[in-house]
C-alpha positions as CSV (number, residue, x, y, z in Angstrom):
1,X,-15.1,1.2,19.0
2,X,-16.0,4.3,17.0
3,X,-14.9,3.5,13.4
4,X,-15.1,0.1,11.8
5,X,-13.3,-0.5,8.5
6,X,-13.7,-3.5,6.2
7,X,-10.8,-4.1,3.9
8,X,-7.5,-5.9,3.3
9,X,-4.1,-6.1,4.9
10,X,-1.2,-7.2,2.9
11,X,2.6,-7.4,3.2
12,X,3.9,-4.7,0.9
13,X,7.5,-5.1,-0.3
14,X,8.6,-1.7,-1.6
15,X,11.6,-0.9,-3.7
16,X,13.2,2.3,-5.0
17,X,13.2,1.0,-8.5
18,X,11.0,-1.3,-10.6
19,X,10.4,-4.6,-8.7
20,X,12.0,-6.6,-11.5
21,X,15.2,-4.6,-11.2
22,X,15.8,-4.4,-7.5
23,X,17.4,-6.9,-5.1
24,X,16.4,-5.2,-1.8
25,X,12.9,-4.5,-0.6
26,X,11.5,-2.7,2.4
27,X,8.7,-4.6,4.1
28,X,5.7,-2.5,5.3
29,X,2.0,-2.8,6.1
30,X,-0.2,-2.3,3.0
31,X,-3.9,-2.3,2.2
32,X,-6.4,0.5,2.3
33,X,-8.2,-0.8,5.4
34,X,-4.9,-1.0,7.4
35,X,-3.8,2.4,6.2
36,X,-7.0,4.2,7.1
37,X,-7.3,2.6,10.6
38,X,-3.7,3.5,11.4
39,X,-4.3,7.1,10.3
40,X,-7.5,7.3,12.3
41,X,-5.9,5.8,15.4
42,X,-3.0,8.3,15.1
43,X,-5.5,11.1,15.5
44,X,-6.6,9.7,18.8
45,X,-9.7,7.9,17.5
46,X,-10.8,4.3,18.0
47,X,-10.5,2.3,14.8
48,X,-11.3,-1.4,14.4
49,X,-10.3,-3.4,11.3
50,X,-12.4,-6.2,9.9
51,X,-10.1,-8.3,7.7
52,X,-8.8,-11.7,7.2
53,X,-5.1,-12.7,7.2
54,X,-3.4,-16.0,6.6
55,X,-2.4,-18.0,9.6
56,X,1.2,-17.6,8.6
57,X,4.2,-15.6,9.9
58,X,3.4,-12.7,7.6
59,X,-0.2,-12.5,8.8
60,X,0.8,-12.6,12.5
61,X,3.5,-10.0,12.0
62,X,1.1,-7.6,10.3
63,X,-1.5,-8.0,13.0
64,X,1.1,-7.3,15.6
65,X,2.2,-4.1,13.8
66,X,-1.3,-2.9,13.6
67,X,-1.9,-3.5,17.3
68,X,1.3,-1.5,18.1
69,X,-0.1,1.4,16.0
70,X,-3.2,1.5,18.1
71,X,-5.6,-0.3,15.8
72,X,-8.2,-2.5,17.4
73,X,-7.4,-6.0,15.9
74,X,-10.0,-8.0,17.9
75,X,-12.0,-8.5,14.7
76,X,-9.2,-9.8,12.6
77,X,-9.5,-13.5,11.6
78,X,-6.9,-15.9,10.4
79,X,-7.2,-18.9,8.0
80,X,-5.0,-21.8,7.2
81,X,-6.7,-22.2,3.8
82,X,-5.3,-19.1,2.2
83,X,-2.0,-17.2,2.5
84,X,-1.5,-13.5,3.5
85,X,-1.4,-11.4,0.3
86,X,1.8,-9.9,-0.9
87,X,2.3,-6.8,-3.1
88,X,5.5,-5.7,-4.7
89,X,5.8,-1.9,-5.4
90,X,8.4,0.4,-6.8
91,X,8.8,3.1,-9.5
92,X,5.0,3.6,-9.6
93,X,4.5,-0.1,-10.3
94,X,2.4,-2.5,-8.3
95,X,2.6,-6.3,-8.7
96,X,-0.2,-7.7,-6.5
97,X,-0.4,-11.3,-5.5
98,X,-4.0,-11.3,-4.2
99,X,-5.8,-14.0,-6.1
100,X,-6.7,-16.9,-3.8
101,X,-5.4,-15.1,-0.7
102,X,-6.9,-14.6,2.8
103,X,-8.1,-11.1,2.4
104,X,-10.4,-11.6,-0.6
105,X,-11.6,-15.0,0.8
106,X,-13.4,-13.3,3.7
107,X,-17.1,-14.1,3.1
108,X,-20.3,-12.7,4.5
109,X,-20.9,-15.8,6.6
110,X,-17.9,-14.8,8.7
111,X,-19.3,-11.4,9.7
112,X,-21.1,-10.9,13.0
113,X,-23.6,-8.0,13.4
114,X,-22.6,-7.1,17.0
115,X,-19.5,-5.1,16.2
116,X,-21.6,-2.7,14.0
117,X,-23.8,-1.8,16.9
118,X,-20.8,-0.2,18.7
119,X,-19.5,1.7,15.7
120,X,-20.1,5.4,14.9
121,X,-19.2,4.9,11.2
122,X,-18.5,2.0,8.8
123,X,-15.9,2.8,6.2
124,X,-14.9,1.0,3.0
125,X,-13.0,1.6,-0.3
126,X,-12.9,0.1,-3.8
127,X,-9.9,-2.2,-3.7
128,X,-11.8,-4.9,-1.8
129,X,-14.9,-4.8,-4.1
130,X,-13.2,-6.9,-6.7
131,X,-15.3,-10.0,-7.7
132,X,-14.7,-12.2,-4.6
133,X,-16.3,-13.3,-1.3
134,X,-15.1,-10.0,0.1
135,X,-17.4,-8.1,-2.2
136,X,-20.4,-10.0,-0.8
137,X,-19.1,-9.4,2.7
138,X,-19.3,-5.6,2.0
139,X,-23.0,-5.9,1.1
140,X,-23.7,-7.7,4.4
141,X,-21.6,-5.2,6.3
142,X,-23.5,-2.2,4.8
143,X,-26.8,-3.7,5.8
144,X,-25.6,-4.4,9.3
145,X,-24.1,-0.9,9.7
146,X,-27.4,0.7,8.5
147,X,-29.5,-1.4,10.8
148,X,-27.2,-0.3,13.7
149,X,-27.4,3.4,12.8
150,X,-23.8,3.8,11.9
151,X,-22.7,6.2,9.1
152,X,-21.7,4.4,6.0
153,X,-18.7,6.1,4.4
154,X,-17.4,5.2,1.0
155,X,-13.9,6.3,-0.2
156,X,-13.8,5.1,-3.8
157,X,-10.1,6.0,-4.4
158,X,-10.4,4.5,-7.9
159,X,-6.9,5.6,-9.1
160,X,-5.3,3.9,-6.2
161,X,-7.5,0.8,-6.5
162,X,-7.0,0.3,-10.3
163,X,-3.7,-1.6,-10.1
164,X,-5.4,-4.2,-7.9
165,X,-8.3,-4.8,-10.3
166,X,-8.0,-7.0,-13.5
167,X,-10.0,-4.5,-15.5
168,X,-10.5,-0.7,-15.0
169,X,-14.0,-0.8,-16.6
170,X,-15.2,-3.4,-14.1
171,X,-13.8,-1.3,-11.2
172,X,-15.7,1.8,-12.4
173,X,-19.0,-0.1,-12.9
174,X,-18.8,-1.7,-9.5
175,X,-17.9,1.6,-7.8
176,X,-21.1,3.2,-9.4
177,X,-23.2,0.4,-8.0
178,X,-21.9,1.1,-4.5
179,X,-22.0,4.9,-4.5
180,X,-25.7,5.3,-3.5
181,X,-25.3,2.7,-0.6
182,X,-23.2,5.2,1.4
183,X,-24.4,8.1,3.6
184,X,-21.1,10.0,3.1
185,X,-18.8,10.0,0.1
186,X,-15.1,11.1,0.1
187,X,-14.2,11.9,-3.5
188,X,-11.1,13.0,-5.4
189,X,-10.9,14.6,-8.9
190,X,-9.5,11.3,-10.3
191,X,-12.7,9.5,-9.1
192,X,-14.9,11.9,-11.1
193,X,-12.8,11.4,-14.2
194,X,-13.0,7.6,-14.0
195,X,-16.7,7.5,-13.1
196,X,-18.1,10.2,-15.4
197,X,-15.4,10.8,-17.9
198,X,-15.1,14.4,-16.7
199,X,-13.8,16.5,-13.7
200,X,-16.9,18.7,-13.9
201,X,-18.3,18.4,-10.4
202,X,-21.6,20.3,-11.0
203,X,-22.8,17.7,-13.4
204,X,-21.7,14.8,-11.3
205,X,-23.5,16.1,-8.2
206,X,-26.9,15.3,-9.8
207,X,-25.8,11.7,-10.3
208,X,-24.1,11.4,-6.9
209,X,-27.0,12.6,-4.6
210,X,-29.0,9.5,-5.0
211,X,-30.0,6.6,-2.7
212,X,-28.6,7.1,0.8
213,X,-26.1,9.8,0.0
214,X,-26.4,12.8,2.3
215,X,-23.0,14.4,2.4
216,X,-20.1,14.6,-0.1
217,X,-16.5,15.7,0.6
218,X,-14.6,16.5,-2.6
219,X,-10.8,16.9,-2.5
220,X,-9.6,19.2,-5.3
221,X,-5.9,20.1,-5.2
222,X,-5.5,22.2,-2.0
223,X,-9.2,22.7,-1.4
224,X,-12.0,20.6,0.2
225,X,-15.5,21.2,-0.9
226,X,-18.3,19.8,1.2
227,X,-21.9,19.3,-0.1
228,X,-25.2,18.3,1.4
229,X,-28.3,18.3,-0.8
230,X,-28.7,22.0,-0.2
231,X,-25.5,23.4,1.4
232,X,-21.9,23.8,0.2
233,X,-18.8,25.0,2.1
234,X,-15.2,25.0,1.1
235,X,-11.8,25.2,2.9
236,X,-8.3,25.8,1.5
237,X,-6.5,23.2,3.7
238,X,-3.6,21.1,2.5
239,X,-3.3,18.9,5.6
240,X,-6.8,17.4,5.6
241,X,-7.5,13.7,5.1
242,X,-10.7,11.6,5.1
243,X,-9.6,10.1,8.5
244,X,-9.3,13.6,9.9
245,X,-12.6,14.8,8.6
246,X,-14.3,11.6,9.8
247,X,-12.7,12.1,13.2
248,X,-14.1,15.6,13.5
249,X,-17.5,14.3,12.4
250,X,-17.4,11.8,15.2
251,X,-16.4,14.5,17.8
252,X,-19.4,16.6,16.6
253,X,-21.5,13.4,17.0
254,X,-23.5,14.1,13.8
255,X,-26.2,11.5,13.2
256,X,-27.1,10.7,9.6
257,X,-30.5,12.4,9.9
258,X,-28.9,15.7,10.7
259,X,-26.7,15.9,7.6
260,X,-29.2,17.5,5.2
261,X,-29.8,20.3,7.7
262,X,-26.2,21.2,8.2
263,X,-25.4,24.9,8.3
264,X,-22.4,26.3,6.5
265,X,-20.8,27.1,9.9
266,X,-21.1,23.4,10.9
267,X,-19.6,22.3,7.6
268,X,-16.7,24.6,8.0
269,X,-16.2,23.2,11.5
270,X,-15.8,19.7,9.9
271,X,-13.4,20.8,7.2
272,X,-11.4,23.1,9.5
């Protein structure tokens, strides 16, 4: 495998109107981990998903869908102790039923280190960092990925994660604690606003380039800005995504140690 994602998979029941007003829902696969892996696999990359589902019909169906979409599901685990999470969405409303469900119950004792040795990158987001065994699993996964030499990539996506957290303040505080554990950050304008109370990137960069962080991709409207500690490049591309950028990074086979020395031409190759 090339990319390993730790996250959740849930059954998403989507409606055209607010969930409480609708009678018909469209069932689809939800969860950041599932979505990222599907997108990466669609590009032709190898993506494996590390997640836990309930050993129920919903869990089995979601796993089968992911496998059909080209996602490596060999690391998925199933439990009889918790159900597969369900989320109702519609009219910009999300009603998540995640408490005491299989995804958040995935604990660090369930993780093996062997899969990380075969991964080029380890990716995670903020939705799964809510106070739960899954947050502790992220800490173990980060340590395993770093020991294996894989790129640790963090996509906070705070605005998208907020509906799945009990308190926005706790989300932002937790995200700040995980920023410097990554080698590569994929940020949006909304992330800066929630983390620092401002969309001003210049000020935020001083706070972001700490710990292990070596490379930052910043998505701003129709532009992508890429930063190392000493180099910046930009591209006016509307069709980019974190999965596509990461796929190009893998094709260029960029080790973590090379990131601070990237030339502008190499950054432009990454962002198209």
